C-alpha positions as a Markdown table, in Angstrom:
| # | Residue | x | y | z |
|---|---|---|---|---|
| 1 | Unk | 120.8 | 66.8 | 85.5 |
| 2 | Unk | 117.0 | 66.7 | 85.6 |
| 3 | Unk | 115.2 | 66.9 | 88.9 |
| 4 | Unk | 113.5 | 63.6 | 88.2 |
| 5 | Unk | 116.8 | 61.9 | 88.6 |
| 6 | Unk | 117.5 | 63.6 | 92.1 |
| 7 | Unk | 117.1 | 61.7 | 95.4 |
| 8 | Unk | 116.0 | 64.6 | 97.8 |
| 9 | Unk | 114.1 | 64.9 | 101.1 |
| 10 | Unk | 111.8 | 67.3 | 99.6 |
| 11 | Unk | 109.8 | 67.6 | 96.2 |
| 12 | Unk | 111.0 | 69.7 | 93.3 |
| 13 | Unk | 109.3 | 70.6 | 90.0 |
| 14 | Unk | 111.0 | 71.8 | 86.9 |
| 15 | Unk | 109.8 | 74.0 | 84.0 |
| 16 | Unk | 111.5 | 75.5 | 81.1 |
| 17 | Unk | 114.3 | 74.4 | 78.5 |
| 18 | Unk | 116.3 | 71.4 | 79.6 |
| 19 | Unk | 120.1 | 71.9 | 79.5 |
| 20 | Unk | 119.9 | 75.6 | 80.4 |
| 21 | Unk | 121.4 | 76.8 | 83.7 |
| 22 | Unk | 118.9 | 76.4 | 86.4 |
| 23 | Unk | 117.2 | 79.2 | 88.4 |
| 24 | Unk | 116.0 | 78.1 | 91.7 |
| 25 | Unk | 112.5 | 79.4 | 92.7 |
| 26 | Unk | 111.1 | 79.6 | 96.3 |
| 27 | Unk | 107.5 | 80.0 | 96.9 |
| 28 | Unk | 105.9 | 82.0 | 99.6 |
| 29 | Unk | 102.7 | 81.4 | 101.7 |
| 30 | Unk | 104.5 | 80.5 | 103.9 |
| 31 | Unk | 104.5 | 76.9 | 102.9 |
| 32 | Unk | 101.9 | 77.4 | 100.2 |
| 33 | Unk | 101.7 | 74.7 | 97.5 |
| 34 | Unk | 103.9 | 76.3 | 94.6 |
| 35 | Unk | 101.1 | 75.6 | 92.0 |
| 36 | Unk | 100.0 | 79.3 | 92.6 |
| 37 | Unk | 103.4 | 80.5 | 91.0 |
| 38 | Unk | 102.1 | 79.1 | 87.6 |
| 39 | Unk | 104.8 | 79.7 | 85.0 |
| 40 | Unk | 105.8 | 83.1 | 86.4 |
| 41 | Unk | 104.1 | 84.9 | 83.3 |
| 42 | Unk | 106.0 | 82.8 | 81.0 |
| 43 | Unk | 109.5 | 83.1 | 82.4 |
| 44 | Unk | 109.8 | 79.3 | 81.8 |
| 45 | Unk | 109.8 | 80.0 | 78.1 |
| 46 | Unk | 113.4 | 81.2 | 78.4 |
| 47 | Unk | 114.6 | 80.1 | 81.8 |
| 48 | Unk | 114.9 | 76.6 | 83.4 |
| 49 | Unk | 113.0 | 77.1 | 86.6 |
| 50 | Unk | 113.6 | 74.5 | 89.3 |
| 51 | Unk | 110.9 | 75.1 | 91.9 |
| 52 | Unk | 111.4 | 74.0 | 95.5 |
| 53 | Unk | 108.5 | 72.6 | 97.4 |
| 54 | Unk | 109.6 | 73.6 | 101.1 |
| 55 | Unk | 109.0 | 71.2 | 103.8 |
| 56 | Unk | 105.5 | 71.7 | 105.0 |
| 57 | Unk | 104.1 | 72.0 | 101.5 |
| 58 | Unk | 101.7 | 69.2 | 100.3 |
| 59 | Unk | 104.1 | 67.4 | 98.1 |
| 60 | Unk | 107.1 | 67.5 | 100.5 |
| 61 | Unk | 105.1 | 66.7 | 103.6 |
| 62 | Unk | 106.2 | 67.1 | 107.3 |
| 63 | Unk | 106.8 | 70.5 | 108.6 |
| 64 | Unk | 109.3 | 73.2 | 107.9 |
| 65 | Unk | 112.3 | 73.4 | 110.4 |
| 66 | Unk | 111.9 | 77.3 | 110.2 |
| 67 | Unk | 113.0 | 79.4 | 107.3 |
| 68 | Unk | 116.5 | 79.9 | 108.8 |
| 69 | Unk | 117.3 | 76.2 | 109.0 |
| 70 | Unk | 115.5 | 75.4 | 105.7 |
| 71 | Unk | 118.1 | 77.4 | 103.9 |
| 72 | Unk | 120.2 | 74.3 | 104.0 |
| 73 | Unk | 117.6 | 72.5 | 101.8 |
| 74 | Unk | 118.3 | 75.1 | 99.1 |
| 75 | Unk | 122.1 | 74.4 | 99.4 |
| 76 | Unk | 121.3 | 70.7 | 99.1 |
| 77 | Unk | 119.2 | 71.2 | 95.9 |
| 78 | Unk | 121.9 | 73.4 | 94.4 |
| 79 | Unk | 124.5 | 70.7 | 95.2 |
| 80 | Unk | 122.4 | 68.0 | 93.6 |
| 81 | Unk | 122.0 | 70.1 | 90.5 |
| 82 | Unk | 125.8 | 70.4 | 90.3 |
| 83 | Unk | 125.6 | 74.2 | 90.8 |
| 84 | Unk | 128.5 | 75.9 | 92.3 |
| 85 | Unk | 126.5 | 79.2 | 92.5 |
| 86 | Unk | 122.8 | 79.7 | 92.2 |
| 87 | Unk | 120.5 | 82.3 | 91.1 |
| 88 | Unk | 117.3 | 82.5 | 93.3 |
| 89 | Unk | 113.8 | 83.9 | 92.7 |
| 90 | Unk | 111.7 | 84.0 | 95.8 |
| 91 | Unk | 108.2 | 85.3 | 96.4 |
| 92 | Unk | 106.7 | 86.8 | 99.5 |
| 93 | Unk | 107.6 | 84.6 | 102.7 |
| 94 | Unk | 110.1 | 82.8 | 100.5 |
| 95 | Unk | 112.2 | 86.0 | 100.4 |
| 96 | Unk | 113.1 | 85.3 | 104.0 |
| 97 | Unk | 114.3 | 81.9 | 102.9 |
| 98 | Unk | 116.3 | 83.4 | 100.2 |
| 99 | Unk | 118.0 | 86.0 | 102.4 |
| 100 | Unk | 118.8 | 83.2 | 104.8 |
| 101 | Unk | 120.5 | 81.2 | 102.1 |
| 102 | Unk | 122.5 | 84.3 | 101.1 |
| 103 | Unk | 123.6 | 84.8 | 104.8 |
| 104 | Unk | 124.2 | 81.3 | 105.8 |
| 105 | Unk | 125.7 | 80.1 | 102.5 |
| 106 | Unk | 127.3 | 83.3 | 101.1 |
| 107 | Unk | 129.4 | 81.6 | 98.4 |
| 108 | Unk | 126.4 | 79.8 | 97.0 |
| 109 | Unk | 124.1 | 82.7 | 95.9 |
| 110 | Unk | 125.0 | 84.5 | 92.7 |
| 111 | Unk | 121.9 | 86.7 | 92.5 |
| 112 | Unk | 118.5 | 87.3 | 94.2 |
| 113 | Unk | 115.3 | 88.2 | 92.7 |
| 114 | Unk | 112.8 | 89.0 | 95.6 |
| 115 | Unk | 109.2 | 89.5 | 94.6 |
| 116 | Unk | 106.8 | 91.4 | 96.9 |
| 117 | Unk | 108.8 | 90.8 | 100.0 |
| 118 | Unk | 107.4 | 91.3 | 103.5 |
| 119 | Unk | 109.8 | 94.0 | 104.6 |
| 120 | Unk | 109.0 | 95.7 | 108.0 |
| 121 | Unk | 110.7 | 92.9 | 109.9 |
| 122 | Unk | 114.0 | 93.7 | 108.2 |
| 123 | Unk | 113.8 | 97.4 | 108.1 |
| 124 | Unk | 111.7 | 98.6 | 111.0 |
| 125 | Unk | 109.7 | 100.8 | 108.6 |
| 126 | Unk | 106.0 | 101.1 | 109.7 |
| 127 | Unk | 103.5 | 99.3 | 107.6 |
| 128 | Unk | 101.7 | 102.0 | 105.3 |
| 129 | Unk | 98.9 | 99.6 | 104.0 |
| 130 | Unk | 96.3 | 101.9 | 105.2 |
| 131 | Unk | 97.3 | 104.3 | 102.5 |
| 132 | Unk | 97.0 | 101.7 | 99.6 |
| 133 | Unk | 94.2 | 102.8 | 97.4 |
| 134 | Unk | 92.2 | 99.5 | 97.2 |
| 135 | Unk | 88.6 | 99.6 | 96.3 |
| 136 | Unk | 87.2 | 99.7 | 99.8 |
| 137 | Unk | 83.7 | 100.0 | 98.5 |
| 138 | Unk | 83.7 | 96.5 | 97.2 |
| 139 | Unk | 82.1 | 94.3 | 99.8 |
| 140 | Unk | 84.6 | 91.6 | 99.2 |
| 141 | Unk | 87.6 | 93.8 | 99.6 |
| 142 | Unk | 86.1 | 95.5 | 102.8 |
| 143 | Unk | 85.6 | 92.1 | 104.2 |
| 144 | Unk | 89.1 | 90.9 | 103.3 |
| 145 | Unk | 90.6 | 94.0 | 104.9 |
| 146 | Unk | 88.5 | 93.3 | 108.2 |
| 147 | Unk | 89.6 | 89.7 | 108.2 |
| 148 | Unk | 93.4 | 90.7 | 107.7 |
| 149 | Unk | 93.1 | 93.0 | 110.7 |
| 150 | Unk | 90.9 | 91.2 | 113.1 |
| 151 | Unk | 91.0 | 87.2 | 112.4 |
| 152 | Unk | 93.5 | 85.0 | 114.2 |
| 153 | Unk | 92.4 | 81.5 | 113.2 |
| 154 | Unk | 93.4 | 78.7 | 115.6 |
| 155 | Unk | 92.5 | 75.5 | 113.4 |
| 156 | Unk | 93.5 | 74.4 | 109.9 |
| 157 | Unk | 89.9 | 74.8 | 108.6 |
| 158 | Unk | 89.6 | 78.2 | 109.9 |
| 159 | Unk | 93.1 | 79.1 | 108.6 |
| 160 | Unk | 92.1 | 78.1 | 105.1 |
| 161 | Unk | 88.8 | 79.8 | 105.2 |
| 162 | Unk | 90.4 | 83.0 | 106.5 |
| 163 | Unk | 93.1 | 82.7 | 103.6 |
| 164 | Unk | 90.3 | 82.9 | 101.2 |
| 165 | Unk | 88.4 | 85.6 | 102.9 |
| 166 | Unk | 91.6 | 87.7 | 103.0 |
| 167 | Unk | 92.5 | 87.0 | 99.3 |
| 168 | Unk | 90.5 | 90.1 | 97.8 |
| 169 | Unk | 92.8 | 92.5 | 99.7 |
| 170 | Unk | 95.9 | 91.0 | 98.4 |
| 171 | Unk | 95.3 | 92.0 | 94.8 |
| 172 | Unk | 95.0 | 95.4 | 93.3 |
| 173 | Unk | 91.7 | 94.3 | 91.6 |
| 174 | Unk | 89.3 | 91.4 | 92.3 |
| 175 | Unk | 88.3 | 90.1 | 88.9 |
| 176 | Unk | 87.6 | 86.5 | 87.5 |
| 177 | Unk | 91.5 | 86.2 | 87.0 |
| 178 | Unk | 92.4 | 86.9 | 90.6 |
| 179 | Unk | 89.4 | 84.9 | 92.0 |
| 180 | Unk | 90.7 | 81.8 | 90.1 |
| 181 | Unk | 94.4 | 82.5 | 91.1 |
| 182 | Unk | 93.4 | 82.6 | 94.8 |
| 183 | Unk | 92.3 | 79.1 | 94.7 |
| 184 | Unk | 95.7 | 77.8 | 93.7 |
| 185 | Unk | 98.2 | 76.3 | 96.2 |
| 186 | Unk | 97.1 | 74.6 | 99.4 |
| 187 | Unk | 97.9 | 76.3 | 102.8 |
| 188 | Unk | 98.2 | 74.7 | 106.3 |
| 189 | Unk | 98.2 | 76.5 | 109.6 |
| 190 | Unk | 100.6 | 74.1 | 111.2 |
| 191 | Unk | 103.1 | 74.5 | 108.3 |
| 192 | Unk | 102.7 | 78.3 | 108.3 |
| 193 | Unk | 103.5 | 78.4 | 112.1 |
| 194 | Unk | 106.4 | 75.9 | 111.8 |
| 195 | Unk | 108.0 | 78.3 | 109.1 |
| 196 | Unk | 108.7 | 80.9 | 111.9 |
| 197 | Unk | 110.1 | 78.3 | 114.5 |
| 198 | Unk | 113.8 | 78.4 | 115.6 |
| 199 | Unk | 114.6 | 81.8 | 114.0 |
| 200 | Unk | 117.5 | 83.4 | 115.7 |
| 201 | Unk | 116.6 | 86.6 | 117.6 |
| 202 | Unk | 119.3 | 88.5 | 115.6 |
| 203 | Unk | 118.4 | 87.0 | 112.2 |
| 204 | Unk | 117.6 | 90.4 | 110.7 |
| 205 | Unk | 120.9 | 92.0 | 112.0 |
| 206 | Unk | 122.9 | 89.0 | 110.5 |
| 207 | Unk | 121.2 | 89.5 | 107.1 |
| 208 | Unk | 121.8 | 93.3 | 107.2 |
| 209 | Unk | 125.5 | 92.7 | 108.1 |
| 210 | Unk | 126.0 | 90.0 | 105.4 |
| 211 | Unk | 127.6 | 90.7 | 102.0 |
| 212 | Unk | 124.3 | 90.4 | 99.9 |
| 213 | Unk | 124.8 | 89.4 | 96.2 |
| 214 | Unk | 123.3 | 91.4 | 93.4 |
| 215 | Unk | 119.6 | 91.7 | 94.1 |
| 216 | Unk | 116.4 | 92.8 | 92.3 |
| 217 | Unk | 113.4 | 93.6 | 94.4 |
| 218 | Unk | 110.1 | 93.7 | 92.6 |
| 219 | Unk | 107.1 | 95.3 | 94.5 |
| 220 | Unk | 103.5 | 96.2 | 93.8 |
| 221 | Unk | 102.4 | 99.8 | 94.2 |
| 222 | Unk | 99.0 | 98.5 | 95.6 |
| 223 | Unk | 100.4 | 95.6 | 97.7 |
| 224 | Unk | 98.4 | 95.9 | 100.9 |
| 225 | Unk | 100.3 | 92.9 | 102.4 |
| 226 | Unk | 103.7 | 94.4 | 102.1 |
| 227 | Unk | 103.0 | 98.2 | 101.9 |
| 228 | Unk | 105.0 | 100.4 | 99.7 |
| 229 | Unk | 107.5 | 102.4 | 101.8 |
| 230 | Unk | 108.7 | 99.3 | 103.7 |
| 231 | Unk | 109.5 | 97.6 | 100.3 |
| 232 | Unk | 111.5 | 100.8 | 99.2 |
| 233 | Unk | 113.4 | 100.9 | 102.3 |
| 234 | Unk | 114.0 | 97.1 | 102.2 |
| 235 | Unk | 115.5 | 97.5 | 98.7 |
| 236 | Unk | 117.7 | 100.3 | 100.0 |
| 237 | Unk | 119.0 | 98.3 | 103.0 |
| 238 | Unk | 119.9 | 95.4 | 100.7 |
| 239 | Unk | 121.5 | 97.8 | 98.1 |
| 240 | Unk | 119.2 | 96.3 | 95.6 |
| 241 | Unk | 117.6 | 97.5 | 92.3 |
| 242 | Unk | 113.9 | 98.2 | 92.7 |
| 243 | Unk | 111.1 | 97.6 | 90.2 |
| 244 | Unk | 107.8 | 98.9 | 91.6 |
| 245 | Unk | 105.2 | 97.7 | 89.4 |
| 246 | Unk | 102.0 | 100.1 | 89.1 |
| 247 | Unk | 98.5 | 99.0 | 89.6 |
| 248 | Unk | 99.6 | 95.8 | 91.1 |
| 249 | Unk | 99.1 | 93.9 | 94.4 |
| 250 | Unk | 101.0 | 90.9 | 95.8 |
| 251 | Unk | 101.1 | 88.7 | 92.6 |
| 252 | Unk | 102.7 | 90.7 | 89.9 |
| 253 | Unk | 103.0 | 87.8 | 87.5 |
| 254 | Unk | 99.2 | 87.4 | 87.6 |
| 255 | Unk | 98.2 | 91.0 | 87.9 |
| 256 | Unk | 100.7 | 92.6 | 85.5 |
| 257 | Unk | 102.3 | 89.8 | 83.7 |
| 258 | Unk | 104.1 | 91.8 | 81.0 |
| 259 | Unk | 105.6 | 94.3 | 83.4 |
| 260 | Unk | 106.7 | 91.5 | 85.7 |
| 261 | Unk | 108.1 | 89.4 | 82.9 |
| 262 | Unk | 110.0 | 92.4 | 81.5 |
| 263 | Unk | 111.6 | 93.3 | 84.9 |
| 264 | Unk | 112.5 | 89.7 | 85.8 |
| 265 | Unk | 113.8 | 88.8 | 82.2 |
| 266 | Unk | 115.9 | 92.0 | 81.9 |
| 267 | Unk | 117.6 | 91.3 | 85.4 |
| 268 | Unk | 118.2 | 87.6 | 84.8 |
| 269 | Unk | 119.6 | 88.4 | 81.4 |
| 270 | Unk | 122.1 | 90.8 | 83.0 |
| 271 | Unk | 123.2 | 88.6 | 86.0 |
| 272 | Unk | 123.3 | 85.4 | 84.1 |
| 273 | Unk | 125.5 | 87.1 | 81.5 |
| 274 | Unk | 127.7 | 88.4 | 84.4 |
| 275 | Unk | 127.9 | 85.0 | 85.8 |
| 276 | Unk | 129.2 | 83.6 | 82.4 |
| 277 | Unk | 131.9 | 86.0 | 82.4 |
| 278 | Unk | 133.4 | 84.8 | 85.7 |
| 279 | Unk | 136.3 | 82.5 | 85.0 |
């Protein structure tokens, strides 16, 4: 079934070959407009990608009920698509949602692909961003790092402006490609704050105790937002395969598209083949 035929309480977009088994994609931000995902470095050329616009993103409107509760929306989408089990790709803040789905709907998730996940909240590993070798002599990067460490915007306009000021530190390099990408996908302070509402105090413990499905973690060796050691530990806690992409920040499909596509495609080929073997 095509997503255009679905009656859902949130927006969805679809890319890739019709008729193929869907792969559900969960954006980050949190609640950033999914346009910034683009075509995931051309992954849509071989995979049917169904992109959820979480509550709180521009096309879905409203506000998130918190990433723990919003896991139910992913289950609703999978059911509407006629999927007994689902393969999920999630980026950044969306990886929390993916883990909530796997924990709260354990029979639904067949595999996870978790891209540049925030990790310290799950592992307790100290953030090691200070050791990330960004070009701190670049004035834009220096200002971005200062903004990340010091700014706490209190209005929507200030939040959007801070998001743009911080952007140079979220990539390994700050060229025209990264500058253009940073403009994609609207953000909202109210939506981002709502993403963290109503989260159980023991959510991390529940996730660590849950039977996590086969998982691939894709990290960036120069991702200041996540750090490196926390992501390595995160993959270990989840029992996941880890692909750490060199010379890459928070957006590997933009910064290192060939390496990202190879890692994602190889993983999906394996887990989708495994799924087809299940009677």
